[in-house]
C-alpha positions as CSV (number, residue, x, y, z in Angstrom):
1,M,0.0,0.2,-0.1
2,P,1.4,3.4,-0.8
3,A,2.4,5.8,2.1
4,P,-0.5,8.6,1.7
5,R,0.4,12.0,0.4
6,H,-1.6,13.9,3.0
7,D,-0.5,14.3,6.6
8,V,-2.7,11.8,8.2
9,R,-0.9,11.5,12.0
10,R,-4.3,13.7,13.1
11,W,-6.3,10.6,12.3
12,V,-3.6,8.1,13.5
13,K,-5.4,6.2,17.3
14,W,-2.8,6.5,19.4
15,P,-2.6,3.9,22.3
16,R,-4.3,4.7,25.6
17,Y,-1.4,5.1,27.3
18,I,0.2,7.7,25.0
19,R,-3.2,9.6,25.5
20,I,-3.1,9.6,28.7
21,Q,0.5,10.9,29.2
22,R,-1.2,13.7,27.0
23,Q,-4.0,15.0,28.4
24,R,-2.1,15.1,31.8
25,A,0.6,17.2,30.2
26,S,-2.3,19.7,28.8
27,L,-3.9,19.8,32.6
28,W,-0.6,20.1,34.0
29,M,-0.3,23.2,31.6
30,R,-3.8,24.7,31.9
31,L,-4.6,24.0,35.4
32,R,-3.3,26.1,38.7
33,V,-1.0,23.8,40.1
34,P,-0.3,24.5,43.8
35,P,3.2,25.2,45.0
36,A,3.0,21.6,47.2
37,L,3.0,20.1,43.2
38,N,4.4,22.7,41.5
39,Q,7.5,22.2,43.1
40,F,8.3,18.6,41.6
41,T,8.9,20.5,38.4
42,Y,12.5,21.8,39.4
43,T,14.6,19.2,39.1
44,L,18.4,19.2,39.3
45,E,20.3,20.2,36.0
46,R,21.8,18.1,34.2
47,N,25.6,18.3,35.0
48,Q,24.7,18.2,38.7
49,A,22.2,15.1,38.2
50,Y,25.1,13.5,36.2
51,S,27.7,13.9,39.4
52,L,24.6,12.4,42.0
53,F,24.0,9.5,39.9
54,R,27.9,8.8,39.0
55,L,28.1,9.1,43.1
56,L,25.1,6.7,43.3
57,L,26.0,4.0,41.0
58,K,29.2,3.6,43.0
59,Y,26.9,2.3,46.0
60,R,24.5,0.4,44.2
61,P,23.3,-2.8,46.6
62,E,24.2,-6.2,45.6
63,D,21.6,-7.9,42.8
64,K,20.2,-11.4,43.7
65,K,23.3,-13.3,41.8
66,A,25.8,-11.7,44.1
67,K,24.0,-12.4,47.1
68,Q,23.7,-15.9,45.8
69,L,27.4,-15.7,45.7
70,R,27.9,-14.2,49.1
71,L,26.1,-16.4,50.8
72,Q,27.5,-19.3,49.4
73,K,30.8,-18.2,50.2
74,E,30.3,-17.2,53.4
75,A,28.7,-21.1,53.9
76,E,31.8,-22.7,52.7
77,E,34.2,-20.4,55.3
78,R,31.6,-21.7,58.2
79,V,32.1,-25.4,56.9
80,K,35.9,-24.8,57.1
81,G,35.6,-23.1,60.4
82,M,36.9,-19.6,59.3
83,E,35.5,-16.6,60.9
84,V,32.8,-14.8,58.3
85,D,33.0,-10.9,58.2
86,K,29.4,-9.8,58.7
87,K,30.5,-5.9,58.3
88,K,27.5,-3.9,56.8
89,P,28.2,-2.8,53.9
90,T,27.7,0.8,53.1
91,V,25.1,1.1,49.9
92,V,22.4,3.2,48.6
93,K,18.6,3.1,50.7
94,F,15.8,3.0,48.9
95,G,11.9,2.2,49.9
96,L,9.8,5.1,50.7
97,N,9.1,3.6,54.3
98,H,12.6,2.8,54.8
99,V,13.8,6.2,53.5
100,T,11.1,8.0,56.0
101,N,12.4,6.1,59.1
102,L,16.0,7.5,58.1
103,V,15.2,11.1,57.2
104,E,13.1,11.2,61.0
105,S,15.8,9.8,62.6
106,K,18.4,12.1,60.8
107,Q,20.5,9.4,59.4
108,A,20.1,10.3,55.6
109,K,22.8,12.4,54.9
110,L,21.0,13.2,51.2
111,V,17.5,12.1,50.2
112,V,16.8,11.8,46.3
113,I,13.2,12.0,44.8
114,A,12.1,11.2,41.9
115,H,9.8,13.9,40.0
116,D,7.3,11.7,38.0
117,V,5.8,9.4,40.7
118,N,2.2,8.5,40.3
119,P,0.2,8.9,42.6
120,I,2.3,12.0,43.5
121,E,0.8,11.9,47.1
122,M,3.1,9.2,47.8
123,V,5.8,11.5,48.4
124,V,4.4,15.0,48.0
125,W,4.9,15.3,52.1
126,L,8.7,14.2,51.9
127,P,10.2,18.0,50.9
128,A,8.2,19.4,54.3
129,L,9.8,16.5,56.0
130,C,13.3,16.8,55.0
131,K,13.2,20.9,55.4
132,K,11.8,20.2,59.0
133,M,14.3,17.8,60.1
134,G,17.4,19.7,58.6
135,V,18.1,16.8,55.6
136,P,19.1,18.1,52.3
137,Y,17.1,16.8,49.5
138,C,16.5,17.3,45.8
139,I,14.1,16.2,43.0
140,V,15.5,14.4,40.0
141,K,14.5,13.1,36.6
142,D,13.1,9.8,36.6
143,K,11.8,7.3,38.6
144,A,13.1,4.5,36.1
145,R,16.6,6.5,36.2
146,M,16.3,6.0,40.0
147,G,15.5,2.5,39.9
148,T,18.6,1.5,37.4
149,V,20.7,2.3,40.6
150,V,18.9,-0.3,42.6
151,H,18.1,-2.7,40.2
152,Q,14.4,-2.3,40.4
153,K,12.4,-1.0,37.7
154,T,11.4,2.0,39.1
155,A,12.2,4.0,42.6
156,A,10.4,6.7,44.2
157,V,13.1,7.6,46.9
158,L,17.1,7.0,47.2
159,A,18.7,7.8,50.1
160,L,22.7,7.9,51.1
161,T,23.5,7.2,54.9
162,A,27.6,6.8,54.7
163,V,30.0,7.0,52.2
164,R,33.7,6.2,52.0
165,S,36.4,8.7,52.7
166,E,37.5,9.5,49.3
167,D,33.6,10.2,48.5
168,Q,33.1,12.6,51.4
169,K,34.2,15.9,49.8
170,E,31.6,15.1,46.8
171,L,28.6,13.8,49.1
172,A,29.5,17.5,50.9
173,R,29.8,19.4,48.2
174,L,26.0,17.7,46.7
175,A,24.4,17.9,50.3
176,D,25.5,21.9,50.0
177,L,24.1,22.3,46.8
178,C,21.0,20.8,47.4
179,M,20.4,22.4,50.6
180,S,21.1,26.1,49.3
181,S,18.7,25.1,45.7
182,Y,15.8,23.1,47.6
183,N,16.0,23.3,51.5
184,D,16.8,26.8,51.7
185,G,16.0,27.8,48.3
186,P,13.3,30.4,47.3
187,R,10.0,30.0,47.9
188,V,7.9,27.7,45.2
189,S,4.8,29.6,43.6
190,W,1.6,28.3,41.8
191,G,2.2,27.1,38.5
192,G,0.1,26.2,35.5
193,G,-2.5,28.5,34.3
194,I,-1.3,28.6,30.8
195,L,-3.9,28.8,28.3
196,G,-4.1,26.8,25.2
197,P,-3.1,29.1,21.5
198,K,-6.7,28.8,20.4
199,A,-7.7,30.9,23.7
200,Q,-4.8,33.0,23.6
201,A,-5.5,34.3,20.3
202,K,-9.1,34.7,21.4
203,L,-8.5,36.9,24.2
204,K,-5.7,39.0,22.0
205,K,-8.5,39.2,19.6
206,K,-10.8,40.8,22.2
207,E,-8.0,42.9,23.7
208,A,-7.6,44.6,20.4
209,A,-11.2,44.9,20.0
210,L,-11.4,46.9,23.5
211,A,-8.3,48.9,22.3
212,K,-10.0,49.9,19.3
213,E,-13.1,50.8,20.8
214,I,-11.4,53.2,23.5
215,S,-9.5,54.7,20.9
216,R,-12.3,55.4,18.9
217,R,-14.3,56.9,22.0
218,M,-11.3,58.8,22.6
219,D,-11.0,60.5,19.3
220,A,-14.9,61.4,19.4
């Protein structure tokens, strides 16, 4: 079948998930978004996010295969009568309940929140909690990228509680950056309220007609 001569993308029936994505994006533009939700549109810049994820990837938790090999090695050492090293590893913490407990106990040194958590009510209160407890936090793109750090499909929240001595300066630099940009940053205002092109054109037409009527009355 030959390709159509005209642009038929307007008549294409897109999948349901794409339609929902586009409708949600339009609603976020049209509706008035309160500050508590609008704060999730302010994410870290690309270079800053790159430095953050480079640090997080150094402390990835072990996957299932690595855990199986470690347990097997420990079992072999016990059989030989050797002493097993049970030192707790330094890794990235994940899980909303776990990270919340770390923030409340002030054990978290840096909290990372995804900007596209759905439903947003799961994490909408977390920035306020971090501010109250004085824990640096930041908002990044996106939950799928954060999930790769902890061997999951997605991750809503990550936290660092400790790092090795060679990464102390990098963690302190990122914590200061997040503290100045988010914890002590400017107050987030309302968002959204952007009219569509048709509504904007109609509004401009009304304003032009009103200006023309005012000038006609002034001349009279």
